[in-house]
C-alpha positions as CSV (number, residue, x, y, z in Angstrom):
1,X,-43.3,-174.4,87.8
2,X,-40.6,-171.8,88.7
3,X,-40.7,-170.1,92.1
4,X,-40.1,-166.4,92.3
5,X,-39.5,-164.9,95.7
6,X,-39.6,-161.1,96.2
7,X,-39.1,-158.7,99.1
8,X,-42.0,-156.5,100.0
9,X,-40.2,-153.6,98.3
10,X,-39.8,-155.6,95.1
11,X,-43.4,-156.7,95.2
12,X,-44.4,-153.0,95.8
13,X,-42.5,-152.0,92.6
14,X,-44.2,-154.8,90.6
15,X,-47.6,-153.9,91.9
16,X,-47.2,-150.1,91.8
17,X,-47.8,-149.6,95.5
18,X,-45.9,-149.0,98.8
19,X,-44.1,-151.7,100.7
20,X,-46.7,-151.6,103.4
21,X,-49.5,-152.1,100.8
22,X,-47.5,-154.9,99.2
23,X,-47.3,-156.7,102.6
24,X,-51.1,-156.3,103.0
25,X,-51.5,-157.7,99.5
26,X,-49.3,-160.7,100.3
27,X,-51.4,-161.4,103.4
28,X,-54.7,-161.0,101.5
29,X,-53.5,-163.4,98.7
30,X,-52.1,-165.8,101.4
31,X,-48.7,-165.9,99.7
32,X,-46.0,-168.0,101.2
33,X,-43.6,-166.0,103.2
34,X,-40.0,-166.7,104.4
35,X,-37.4,-164.9,106.3
36,X,-34.2,-165.0,104.2
37,X,-30.6,-165.2,105.6
38,X,-30.1,-161.6,104.8
39,X,-32.9,-160.7,107.2
40,X,-35.5,-159.7,104.6
41,X,-38.9,-161.4,104.4
42,X,-39.7,-162.6,100.9
43,X,-43.0,-163.8,99.5
44,X,-43.5,-166.4,96.8
45,X,-45.4,-165.0,93.8
46,X,-48.6,-166.7,92.8
47,X,-49.4,-167.5,89.2
48,X,-51.0,-164.1,88.5
49,X,-48.1,-162.2,89.9
50,X,-45.6,-164.3,88.1
51,X,-47.4,-163.5,84.8
52,X,-47.2,-159.8,85.7
53,X,-43.5,-160.2,86.5
54,X,-42.8,-162.0,83.2
55,X,-44.8,-159.3,81.3
56,X,-42.6,-156.6,82.7
57,X,-39.5,-158.5,81.5
58,X,-41.0,-158.9,78.1
59,X,-41.7,-155.1,77.9
60,X,-38.1,-154.4,78.8
61,X,-36.8,-156.8,76.1
62,X,-38.2,-154.6,73.2
63,X,-35.2,-152.3,73.5
64,X,-32.9,-155.3,73.6
65,X,-34.6,-156.8,70.5
66,X,-34.2,-153.5,68.7
67,X,-30.5,-153.3,69.6
68,X,-29.9,-156.9,68.4
69,X,-31.7,-156.1,65.1
70,X,-29.6,-153.0,64.6
71,X,-26.4,-154.9,65.2
72,X,-27.4,-157.6,62.8
73,X,-28.3,-155.0,60.1
74,X,-24.9,-153.3,60.7
75,X,-23.1,-156.6,60.4
76,X,-25.0,-157.4,57.2
77,X,-24.1,-154.1,55.7
78,X,-20.5,-154.3,56.7
79,X,-20.2,-157.9,55.5
80,X,-21.7,-157.0,52.2
81,X,-19.4,-154.0,51.8
82,X,-16.2,-155.8,52.6
83,X,-17.2,-158.9,50.6
84,X,-17.7,-156.9,47.4
85,X,-14.4,-155.0,47.9
86,X,-12.6,-158.3,48.4
87,X,-14.2,-159.7,45.3
88,X,-13.0,-156.7,43.3
89,X,-9.5,-157.1,44.7
90,X,-9.4,-160.8,43.7
91,X,-10.7,-160.0,40.2
92,X,-8.0,-157.4,39.7
93,X,-5.3,-159.7,41.0
94,X,-4.6,-157.7,44.1
95,X,-4.1,-159.7,47.3
């Protein structure tokens, strides 16, 4: 099981609340807390919060998926176009 640790500000963004409310949420859920070397306190997400975190990542990937599809389609069109020109050149004896 992966461990995801977030600052209170990051947890607040994930939960749609303030950092103070995120701290109260972490206390209420009894999330593990640690002080990091950078001086920030981080909390370890529980299963439910990890699912919410992964869901936000999946939502953000739709744009990426669309961009990849567009690139593949452009590549297919360009490959088809160049391939047919090359075949015409070979059939005419042009190198």
